[in-house]
C-alpha positions as CSV (number, residue, x, y, z in Angstrom):
1,M,77.8,-32.7,60.0
2,E,76.9,-36.2,61.1
3,I,74.6,-38.7,59.3
4,K,72.9,-41.5,61.2
5,L,73.1,-45.0,59.6
6,E,70.4,-47.7,59.7
7,N,72.4,-49.6,62.3
8,G,72.4,-46.5,64.6
9,K,76.0,-45.6,64.0
10,K,76.9,-42.2,62.8
11,V,79.4,-41.0,60.2
12,K,80.9,-37.6,60.1
13,L,81.4,-35.6,56.9
14,K,84.6,-33.9,56.2
15,E,85.0,-30.2,55.3
16,L,85.8,-30.5,51.6
17,T,88.1,-28.4,49.5
18,V,86.7,-26.6,46.5
19,D,88.5,-29.1,44.2
20,E,87.0,-32.1,46.1
21,R,83.6,-30.5,45.9
22,D,83.9,-29.8,42.2
23,A,85.2,-33.3,41.5
24,L,82.2,-34.8,43.3
25,L,79.7,-32.6,41.5
26,D,81.3,-33.3,38.1
27,S,80.5,-37.0,38.6
28,C,76.8,-36.4,38.8
29,E,74.1,-35.8,36.2
30,F,71.8,-32.9,37.1
31,I,68.1,-33.2,36.3
32,Y,65.9,-30.2,35.3
33,N,62.2,-29.9,34.6
34,D,60.7,-28.3,31.4
35,K,61.1,-24.8,33.0
36,G,64.8,-25.3,33.4
37,E,64.5,-25.6,37.2
38,Y,66.8,-28.0,39.1
39,T,64.8,-31.0,40.4
40,G,67.4,-33.5,41.4
41,M,70.6,-35.4,40.7
42,K,71.1,-38.8,39.2
43,A,74.1,-41.0,40.2
44,V,75.4,-44.5,39.5
45,H,76.7,-46.7,42.3
46,S,80.3,-45.7,41.6
47,T,79.4,-42.0,42.1
48,M,77.8,-42.8,45.5
49,T,81.0,-44.8,46.5
50,K,83.1,-41.8,45.4
51,F,81.0,-39.5,47.6
52,V,81.5,-41.8,50.6
53,R,85.3,-42.2,50.0
54,V,85.9,-38.4,49.6
55,G,83.3,-37.0,52.0
56,V,83.2,-39.3,55.0
57,D,85.7,-38.4,57.8
58,G,87.2,-41.7,59.0
59,D,87.3,-45.2,57.6
60,T,86.3,-45.4,53.9
61,S,87.9,-48.7,53.1
62,D,86.2,-51.4,51.0
63,D,85.4,-53.3,54.3
64,F,83.6,-50.2,55.7
65,I,81.7,-49.5,52.5
66,K,80.6,-53.2,52.3
67,T,78.9,-52.7,55.7
68,L,76.7,-49.9,54.4
69,T,73.2,-50.7,53.1
70,F,72.0,-49.2,49.9
71,A,69.8,-46.9,52.0
72,D,72.9,-45.8,54.0
73,K,74.9,-45.0,50.9
74,T,71.9,-43.2,49.4
75,N,71.4,-41.2,52.6
76,I,75.1,-40.2,52.7
77,F,74.9,-39.2,49.1
78,T,71.7,-37.2,49.5
79,E,72.8,-35.3,52.6
80,M,76.2,-34.5,50.9
81,Q,74.4,-33.3,47.8
82,K,72.3,-30.9,49.9
83,F,75.4,-29.7,51.7
84,L,77.4,-29.3,48.4
85,L,74.7,-27.5,46.5
86,E,73.9,-25.1,49.4
87,G,76.8,-22.9,48.4
88,E,75.3,-22.4,45.0
89,K,72.4,-20.5,46.5
90,K,74.5,-18.0,48.5
91,P,75.7,-15.0,46.5
92,S,79.3,-14.0,47.0
93,K,80.1,-10.7,48.7
């Protein structure tokens, strides 16, 4: 999966192990409505940085991360969140 950044460049996401996936999801706070339905995820800046470092295939140095806008980091985080949670909806065989 690739994500397009504001500057037009693209970043590729890695195929994560189960342990990496779990570590990322453990760093997030899940938000539910009054009916107990999942409505979103809350993350602090360090969590978004962790998602970039673990999930982006390629350069994830401080220098690279400093080139990302807040919108870029949010977009990477949001797309990874969708990708990571997708497996939760598929029953095992």
